[in-house]
C-alpha positions as a Markdown table, in Angstrom:
| # | Residue | x | y | z |
|---|---|---|---|---|
| 1 | Met | -21.1 | 30.3 | 1.9 |
| 2 | Glu | -24.6 | 31.5 | 0.0 |
| 3 | Tyr | -24.8 | 34.7 | -2.4 |
| 4 | Lys | -27.7 | 36.6 | -4.3 |
| 5 | Lys | -28.0 | 38.4 | -6.9 |
| 6 | Ala | -29.1 | 42.0 | -7.4 |
| 7 | Gly | -28.8 | 43.7 | -11.2 |
| 8 | Asn | -25.7 | 43.3 | -11.9 |
| 9 | Arg | -24.6 | 43.3 | -8.1 |
| 10 | Phe | -23.8 | 40.1 | -6.2 |
| 11 | Val | -23.8 | 40.0 | -2.1 |
| 12 | Ile | -21.7 | 37.1 | -0.7 |
| 13 | Arg | -21.7 | 36.0 | 2.7 |
| 14 | Leu | -18.7 | 33.6 | 3.4 |
| 15 | Asn | -18.6 | 31.2 | 6.5 |
| 16 | Arg | -16.3 | 30.3 | 9.3 |
| 17 | Gly | -13.7 | 28.1 | 7.3 |
| 18 | Asp | -14.3 | 29.3 | 4.0 |
| 19 | Glu | -11.8 | 30.3 | 1.4 |
| 20 | Ile | -11.8 | 34.0 | 0.5 |
| 21 | Ile | -10.5 | 33.6 | -3.2 |
| 22 | Ser | -11.8 | 30.2 | -3.8 |
| 23 | Ser | -15.2 | 31.1 | -3.0 |
| 24 | Ile | -14.8 | 34.4 | -5.2 |
| 25 | Thr | -13.8 | 33.1 | -7.8 |
| 26 | Glu | -16.7 | 29.5 | -7.3 |
| 27 | Val | -19.3 | 32.9 | -8.0 |
| 28 | Cys | -17.9 | 34.1 | -10.9 |
| 29 | Lys | -17.6 | 30.5 | -12.8 |
| 30 | Lys | -21.4 | 29.8 | -11.9 |
| 31 | Glu | -22.6 | 33.0 | -12.8 |
| 32 | Ala | -20.3 | 33.6 | -15.5 |
| 33 | Ile | -18.7 | 37.1 | -14.1 |
| 34 | Arg | -16.0 | 38.3 | -16.8 |
| 35 | Ala | -15.4 | 41.7 | -15.3 |
| 36 | Gly | -16.2 | 43.2 | -12.2 |
| 37 | Ser | -15.1 | 45.1 | -9.1 |
| 38 | Val | -14.7 | 43.4 | -5.2 |
| 39 | Ser | -15.2 | 44.9 | -2.0 |
| 40 | Gly | -15.6 | 43.6 | 1.1 |
| 41 | Ile | -15.4 | 42.9 | 5.3 |
| 42 | Gly | -15.3 | 40.5 | 7.7 |
| 43 | Ala | -12.7 | 39.0 | 10.2 |
| 44 | Thr | -10.3 | 36.0 | 9.3 |
| 45 | Gln | -8.4 | 33.8 | 11.3 |
| 46 | Leu | -5.7 | 33.1 | 8.2 |
| 47 | Val | -3.9 | 35.5 | 5.7 |
| 48 | Glu | -1.5 | 35.0 | 3.2 |
| 49 | Ala | -0.5 | 38.3 | 1.1 |
| 50 | Gly | 2.7 | 39.5 | 0.1 |
| 51 | Phe | 3.4 | 43.1 | -2.3 |
| 52 | Tyr | 5.6 | 42.3 | -5.4 |
| 53 | Ser | 9.2 | 42.6 | -6.0 |
| 54 | Phe | 9.6 | 43.8 | -9.3 |
| 55 | Lys | 13.7 | 42.9 | -9.0 |
| 56 | Lys | 12.6 | 39.1 | -8.5 |
| 57 | Lys | 9.8 | 39.2 | -10.8 |
| 58 | Arg | 7.4 | 37.7 | -8.1 |
| 59 | Tyr | 5.6 | 37.8 | -5.1 |
| 60 | Cys | 7.0 | 37.9 | -2.0 |
| 61 | Gly | 4.7 | 36.8 | 1.0 |
| 62 | Tyr | 4.0 | 36.4 | 4.5 |
| 63 | Cys | 1.1 | 34.7 | 6.7 |
| 64 | Phe | -0.4 | 36.5 | 9.1 |
| 65 | Asn | -2.0 | 33.4 | 11.1 |
| 66 | Gln | -4.3 | 34.9 | 13.9 |
| 67 | Asn | -8.0 | 36.3 | 14.4 |
| 68 | Met | -8.5 | 39.7 | 12.8 |
| 69 | Glu | -10.6 | 42.2 | 11.2 |
| 70 | Ile | -10.8 | 42.4 | 7.4 |
| 71 | Leu | -10.5 | 46.1 | 7.4 |
| 72 | Ser | -11.1 | 46.5 | 3.2 |
| 73 | Leu | -11.1 | 44.0 | 0.6 |
| 74 | Leu | -10.2 | 46.0 | -2.4 |
| 75 | Gly | -10.0 | 44.2 | -6.2 |
| 76 | Asn | -11.3 | 43.6 | -9.4 |
| 77 | Ile | -12.2 | 40.6 | -11.5 |
| 78 | Ser | -11.2 | 39.6 | -15.0 |
| 79 | Thr | -9.9 | 36.4 | -16.8 |
| 80 | Lys | -7.1 | 34.6 | -18.2 |
| 81 | Asp | -6.9 | 31.9 | -20.3 |
| 82 | Gly | -10.8 | 32.2 | -20.3 |
| 83 | Asp | -11.1 | 31.7 | -16.3 |
| 84 | Pro | -11.7 | 33.7 | -13.7 |
| 85 | Tyr | -8.8 | 35.6 | -13.1 |
| 86 | Leu | -9.1 | 37.9 | -9.2 |
| 87 | His | -6.1 | 40.6 | -8.4 |
| 88 | Leu | -7.4 | 41.3 | -4.6 |
| 89 | His | -5.5 | 43.3 | -1.8 |
| 90 | Ile | -6.6 | 42.8 | 1.8 |
| 91 | Val | -6.1 | 45.4 | 5.1 |
| 92 | Val | -6.6 | 43.5 | 8.3 |
| 93 | Ser | -5.5 | 44.6 | 11.9 |
| 94 | Asn | -5.0 | 42.6 | 14.8 |
| 95 | Asp | -5.9 | 43.2 | 18.4 |
| 96 | Glu | -3.7 | 45.6 | 19.2 |
| 97 | Gly | -5.1 | 47.9 | 16.2 |
| 98 | Glu | -2.3 | 47.5 | 14.1 |
| 99 | Ala | -3.2 | 47.8 | 10.7 |
| 100 | Leu | -1.2 | 45.3 | 7.9 |
| 101 | Gly | -1.6 | 44.3 | 4.2 |
| 102 | Gly | -1.0 | 43.7 | 0.9 |
| 103 | His | -2.0 | 41.1 | -2.2 |
| 104 | Leu | -4.1 | 38.4 | -0.9 |
| 105 | Thr | -3.1 | 35.0 | -2.2 |
| 106 | Arg | -5.4 | 33.1 | 0.6 |
| 107 | Gly | -7.7 | 34.0 | 3.4 |
| 108 | Ile | -10.0 | 31.6 | 5.4 |
| 109 | Ile | -12.8 | 33.6 | 6.8 |
| 110 | Ser | -13.0 | 33.1 | 11.1 |
| 111 | Val | -16.7 | 34.9 | 11.9 |
| 112 | Thr | -18.0 | 35.9 | 8.2 |
| 113 | Gly | -17.1 | 37.6 | 5.6 |
| 114 | Glu | -19.3 | 39.9 | 3.4 |
| 115 | Ile | -18.8 | 40.3 | 0.4 |
| 116 | Phe | -20.0 | 42.8 | -3.1 |
| 117 | Ile | -19.4 | 42.1 | -6.3 |
| 118 | Asp | -20.0 | 44.7 | -9.2 |
| 119 | Thr | -19.8 | 43.4 | -12.5 |
| 120 | Ile | -19.4 | 44.8 | -15.6 |
| 121 | Asp | -20.8 | 43.8 | -19.1 |
| 122 | Val | -16.9 | 43.4 | -20.8 |
| 123 | Glu | -14.8 | 40.8 | -20.7 |
| 124 | Ile | -10.8 | 41.9 | -19.8 |
| 125 | Asn | -8.2 | 39.4 | -20.8 |
| 126 | Arg | -4.7 | 39.5 | -18.5 |
| 127 | Glu | -1.5 | 38.5 | -20.5 |
| 128 | Pro | 1.9 | 37.8 | -18.9 |
| 129 | Asp | 4.1 | 41.0 | -19.1 |
| 130 | Ser | 7.5 | 40.6 | -20.6 |
| 131 | Leu | 9.3 | 43.6 | -18.3 |
| 132 | Thr | 7.1 | 43.2 | -15.0 |
| 133 | Gly | 6.8 | 39.8 | -14.7 |
| 134 | Ile | 2.7 | 40.1 | -14.1 |
| 135 | Asn | -0.1 | 39.7 | -15.6 |
| 136 | Leu | -1.2 | 42.6 | -17.2 |
| 137 | Met | -5.1 | 43.6 | -18.7 |
| 138 | Lys | -5.2 | 43.5 | -22.4 |
| 139 | Phe | -8.1 | 45.8 | -24.1 |
């Protein structure tokens, strides 16, 4: 992974084998990023994603273990218990052009990942919500 800062924006290049969430989290820790938005494209060899089941109050996951294009990586950065907290969604396509996606829990880059972070000068914390079971933004 390599990255560069330009004003309130960071540009990150992920390399083959880099894990998406841990790499972005590493930049957030090094640069003290407390809030911002994330976008990206690239290619992945493994994606673990899911959807939130309100009935079960947990994420139900699935794994795409093949080379796929990252059509869209979108999300935000906040904090929870003082640490960076990433909430990312991903859409990928397979070799037949079918799009699949969900809430990203893990992703391994196969070729490259091109990630942009736009930071904002505020701290947004997350706290568990008893009704939904998820960590909601608290202002």
